[in-house]
Each structure stands twice: as C-alpha cells, then as structure tokens.
One Martini backbone bead per residue (centre of mass of N, CA, C, O) as a GRO file, in nm:
protein
  183
    1MET     BB    1   4.481  -0.508  -1.932
    2SER     BB    2   4.514  -0.822  -1.823
    3ALA     BB    3   4.769  -1.081  -1.747
    4TRP     BB    4   4.850  -1.439  -1.761
    5ILE     BB    5   4.979  -1.738  -1.678
    6VAL     BB    6   4.910  -2.033  -1.763
    7SER     BB    7   4.859  -2.348  -1.704
    8ASP     BB    8   4.930  -2.671  -1.777
    9ASP     BB    9   4.636  -2.763  -1.747
   10HIS     BB   10   4.522  -2.576  -1.961
   11LEU     BB   11   4.680  -2.699  -2.196
   12ASP     BB   12   4.582  -2.990  -2.162
   13LEU     BB   13   4.290  -2.937  -2.230
   14LEU     BB   14   4.328  -2.825  -2.517
   15LEU     BB   15   4.492  -3.075  -2.625
   16THR     BB   16   4.281  -3.288  -2.583
   17ALA     BB   17   4.091  -3.166  -2.794
   18ALA     BB   18   4.287  -3.144  -3.038
   19LEU     BB   19   4.325  -3.451  -3.060
   20ALA     BB   20   4.027  -3.541  -3.082
   21TRP     BB   21   3.985  -3.321  -3.339
   22LYS     BB   22   4.250  -3.311  -3.524
   23ILE     BB   23   4.442  -3.045  -3.487
   24THR     BB   24   4.651  -3.230  -3.349
   25PRO     BB   25   4.892  -3.434  -3.385
   26PRO     BB   26   5.028  -3.698  -3.300
   27GLY     BB   27   5.321  -3.598  -3.117
   28GLU     BB   28   5.254  -3.256  -3.090
   29ALA     BB   29   5.178  -3.157  -2.801
   30ASP     BB   30   5.436  -3.050  -2.675
   31LYS     BB   31   5.509  -2.844  -2.895
   32THR     BB   32   5.241  -2.686  -2.884
   33GLY     BB   33   5.250  -2.608  -2.585
   34ARG     BB   34   5.511  -2.442  -2.605
   35MET     BB   35   5.407  -2.237  -2.809
   36LEU     BB   36   5.175  -2.128  -2.637
   37TRP     BB   37   5.345  -2.049  -2.385
   38ARG     BB   38   5.533  -1.847  -2.524
   39GLN     BB   39   5.309  -1.645  -2.602
   40ASN     BB   40   5.207  -1.599  -2.317
   41LEU     BB   41   5.475  -1.494  -2.202
   42ALA     BB   42   5.512  -1.259  -2.401
   43SER     BB   43   5.261  -1.108  -2.310
   44VAL     BB   44   5.330  -1.068  -2.009
   45ALA     BB   45   5.607  -0.931  -2.055
   46TYR     BB   46   5.487  -0.692  -2.213
   47ARG     BB   47   5.276  -0.593  -2.001
   48TYR     BB   48   5.521  -0.664  -1.770
   49PRO     BB   49   5.837  -0.537  -1.791
   50HIS     BB   50   5.923  -0.543  -1.467
   51ASP     BB   51   5.895  -0.824  -1.456
   52ARG     BB   52   6.019  -1.133  -1.339
   53ASP     BB   53   6.131  -1.420  -1.299
   54GLY     BB   54   5.884  -1.546  -1.068
   55ASN     BB   55   5.688  -1.251  -1.089
   56ARG     BB   56   5.461  -1.343  -1.255
   57PRO     BB   57   5.156  -1.382  -1.349
   58GLY     BB   58   5.055  -1.697  -1.203
   59PRO     BB   59   5.184  -1.964  -1.126
   60ILE     BB   60   5.324  -2.100  -0.881
   61ASN     BB   61   5.663  -2.135  -0.954
   62PHE     BB   62   5.700  -2.002  -1.216
   63ARG     BB   63   5.916  -2.054  -1.498
   64GLU     BB   64   6.043  -1.997  -1.803
   65ARG     BB   65   6.166  -2.292  -1.841
   66HIS     BB   66   5.889  -2.448  -1.847
   67VAL     BB   67   5.818  -2.407  -2.142
   68ASP     BB   68   6.056  -2.617  -2.244
   69THR     BB   69   5.916  -2.868  -2.047
   70TYR     BB   70   5.663  -2.939  -2.161
   71ARG     BB   71   5.406  -3.194  -2.077
   72PHE     BB   72   5.166  -3.387  -2.180
   73ARG     BB   73   4.838  -3.438  -2.011
   74PRO     BB   74   4.564  -3.598  -2.018
   75TYR     BB   75   4.235  -3.573  -1.990
   76PRO     BB   76   3.969  -3.675  -1.832
   77GLY     BB   77   3.720  -3.759  -2.026
   78GLN     BB   78   3.488  -3.600  -2.200
   79VAL     BB   79   3.483  -3.371  -2.430
   80ASP     BB   80   3.395  -3.026  -2.367
   81PRO     BB   81   3.315  -2.755  -2.560
   82GLU     BB   82   3.251  -2.540  -2.344
   83VAL     BB   83   3.519  -2.557  -2.194
   84VAL     BB   84   3.706  -2.509  -2.436
   85ALA     BB   85   3.607  -2.231  -2.524
   86ALA     BB   86   3.680  -2.084  -2.259
   87ALA     BB   87   3.984  -2.165  -2.257
   88ALA     BB   88   4.055  -2.037  -2.532
   89ASP     BB   89   3.975  -1.751  -2.466
   90SER     BB   90   4.176  -1.718  -2.237
   91LEU     BB   91   4.437  -1.762  -2.388
   92ALA     BB   92   4.396  -1.529  -2.585
   93CYS     BB   93   4.379  -1.305  -2.367
   94GLN     BB   94   4.671  -1.375  -2.237
   95SER     BB   95   4.827  -1.350  -2.544
   96CYS     BB   96   4.747  -1.048  -2.688
   97GLU     BB   97   4.958  -0.812  -2.582
   98HIS     BB   98   5.139  -0.862  -2.818
   99PRO     BB   99   5.223  -0.778  -3.147
  100GLY     BB  100   5.256  -1.098  -3.255
  101TRP     BB  101   4.987  -1.252  -3.215
  102SER     BB  102   4.799  -1.211  -3.479
  103THR     BB  103   5.047  -1.374  -3.657
  104SER     BB  104   5.041  -1.633  -3.508
  105THR     BB  105   5.016  -1.968  -3.464
  106ALA     BB  106   4.868  -1.956  -3.192
  107CYS     BB  107   4.629  -1.791  -3.291
  108ARG     BB  108   4.530  -1.987  -3.507
  109TRP     BB  109   4.494  -2.232  -3.322
  110THR     BB  110   4.296  -2.104  -3.118
  111THR     BB  111   4.080  -2.028  -3.322
  112ARG     BB  112   4.023  -2.312  -3.424
  113LEU     BB  113   3.942  -2.437  -3.155
  114ARG     BB  114   3.710  -2.244  -3.094
  115GLU     BB  115   3.545  -2.310  -3.347
  116GLN     BB  116   3.515  -2.614  -3.290
  117ALA     BB  117   3.375  -2.589  -3.019
  118THR     BB  118   3.132  -2.415  -3.105
  119ALA     BB  119   3.027  -2.622  -3.326
  120ARG     BB  120   2.972  -2.856  -3.089
  121VAL     BB  121   2.765  -2.760  -2.875
  122ALA     BB  122   2.477  -2.829  -2.975
  123ALA     BB  123   2.514  -3.138  -2.995
  124TYR     BB  124   2.600  -3.180  -2.703
  125LEU     BB  125   2.342  -3.069  -2.570
  126LYS     BB  126   2.145  -3.266  -2.704
  127GLU     BB  127   2.281  -3.525  -2.576
  128HIS     BB  128   2.353  -3.405  -2.255
  129GLY     BB  129   2.290  -3.135  -2.180
  130PRO     BB  130   2.292  -2.903  -1.952
  131VAL     BB  131   2.431  -2.737  -1.715
  132ASP     BB  132   2.356  -2.752  -1.355
  133PRO     BB  133   2.459  -2.559  -1.096
  134GLN     BB  134   2.245  -2.666  -0.876
  135ARG     BB  135   2.391  -2.968  -0.864
  136GLN     BB  136   2.582  -2.887  -0.676
  137THR     BB  137   2.747  -2.891  -0.411
  138ARG     BB  138   2.772  -2.752  -0.130
  139GLY     BB  139   3.005  -2.484  -0.199
  140GLU     BB  140   3.034  -2.522  -0.489
  141GLN     BB  141   3.214  -2.323  -0.770
  142GLY     BB  142   3.255  -2.447  -1.071
  143TRP     BB  143   2.961  -2.337  -1.154
  144TYR     BB  144   2.802  -2.076  -1.360
  145VAL     BB  145   2.617  -1.783  -1.429
  146VAL     BB  146   2.613  -1.577  -1.723
  147VAL     BB  147   2.541  -1.241  -1.823
  148ASP     BB  148   2.517  -1.075  -2.094
  149GLN     BB  149   2.460  -0.778  -2.268
  150ASP     BB  150   2.189  -0.932  -2.399
  151GLY     BB  151   2.075  -1.136  -2.157
  152ARG     BB  152   2.232  -1.393  -2.182
  153GLU     BB  153   2.283  -1.715  -2.078
  154HIS     BB  154   2.582  -1.864  -1.929
  155ILE     BB  155   2.791  -2.131  -1.885
  156ARG     BB  156   3.057  -2.164  -1.641
  157CYS     BB  157   3.379  -2.243  -1.558
  158GLY     BB  158   3.504  -2.156  -1.293
  159ASP     BB  159   3.588  -1.814  -1.373
  160GLY     BB  160   3.594  -1.831  -1.707
  161TRP     BB  161   3.936  -1.851  -1.729
  162SER     BB  162   3.986  -2.094  -1.552
  163VAL     BB  163   4.093  -2.403  -1.473
  164PRO     BB  164   3.986  -2.571  -1.198
  165ASP     BB  165   4.040  -2.884  -1.291
  166ARG     BB  166   4.099  -3.223  -1.395
  167GLY     BB  167   3.763  -3.284  -1.352
  168VAL     BB  168   3.579  -3.111  -1.547
  169PHE     BB  169   3.454  -3.320  -1.743
  170THR     BB  170   3.329  -3.509  -1.535
  171ARG     BB  171   3.156  -3.295  -1.384
  172ALA     BB  172   2.990  -3.202  -1.626
  173VAL     BB  173   2.839  -3.465  -1.674
  174GLU     BB  174   2.708  -3.478  -1.384
  175LEU     BB  175   2.553  -3.182  -1.440
  176ARG     BB  176   2.388  -3.290  -1.655
  177THR     BB  177   2.058  -3.347  -1.722
  178LEU     BB  178   2.069  -3.607  -1.905
  179ALA     BB  179   2.273  -3.768  -1.738
  180ALA     BB  180   2.083  -3.784  -1.486
  181ALA     BB  181   1.836  -3.939  -1.639
  182LYS     BB  182   2.005  -4.171  -1.673
  183PRO     BB  183   2.043  -4.511  -1.566
   0.00000   0.00000   0.00000
C-alpha cells in the first residue's frame, strides 16, 4: 500500500469540522494538527525508510520541521460531513503504515471524527440534497461518482483521497440539488 504526507489544507479541513462539532476544544487546533501530522509523517517514514526529508511523497517543498510549525487556518463555508468523512478516511489511510498507529491518540481522534461525520450525513443530505457532479462547470473535476464493490454509488470530492482546494465546502453547497432549488 502507498502512503503520502497530507497537506496542511487537509488538516485544516478536518480541524474545521472538529472544532464545529466540539471534538477538539477551542485553542487546541494547532496542537492537534501537529499531533496528526506527526503520525502521518511517521507512517510515511516507516513505509519508505530510504526516503529523506524533502523527498517523501506529499506536498511539494514539505520538510519535517513543518510538522512542528503547523498553524490552523479555518475553512470557509458550512462544514459538509461527506467531505469530512472522505478526508478523515484519507488521513487514516496515509497514517496507518507504522506499528504505533492503531494505539495512537491520532487514530482515536480520526476514528471519532469519521464516526461523527458519518452520523451527520443523512441529516445533511435531507436538508441540503446530494451533490450533483453533473452541475459542475465544463472541465471541472472536483466531484465525481464512485461505485463500490456492492454496486452502490457514492459521491466523492477531489480524487477521493486529497482535499481539492480551500473552497470545497462552498462548492459542495453550490452543487447540491436542494441548494440549487432554493430562491
């Protein structure tokens, strides 16, 4: 399995949801982001032991010291639990390669966030409607349909693993069918 270092934008998205849903206390976002990024870096370093600082898969120009200088920047827009669930799954997948992951605080935190996001999806869809990828502008690839092994369709943002951009919550609302029907 492959792994890469997630971007600080990815962490910002997760922490925006964690603060909104009171999983992370106010004032703890920077510390929590650093903890998550440390586990992610440990996973990638374990998976690719011959890679060195600056040459690990992940954001261009990422250096290990960036983990200790992470500063939370909130995402604009209403928190979308479908986006958060996919982003939390991705962080878990990128961070699980080392032996300490399953017993780490980061694993417990990510699992809790994923559970909270999943529990909120049905109510969010009822209120706002599903994302319709067909409503994207021509050539835009921000949202797409994935069919799982059981034949069920799921809507995913980005490539399903990466956070596409800092406007993902705002664009999701614009692409939702009920949001489009409201005057």
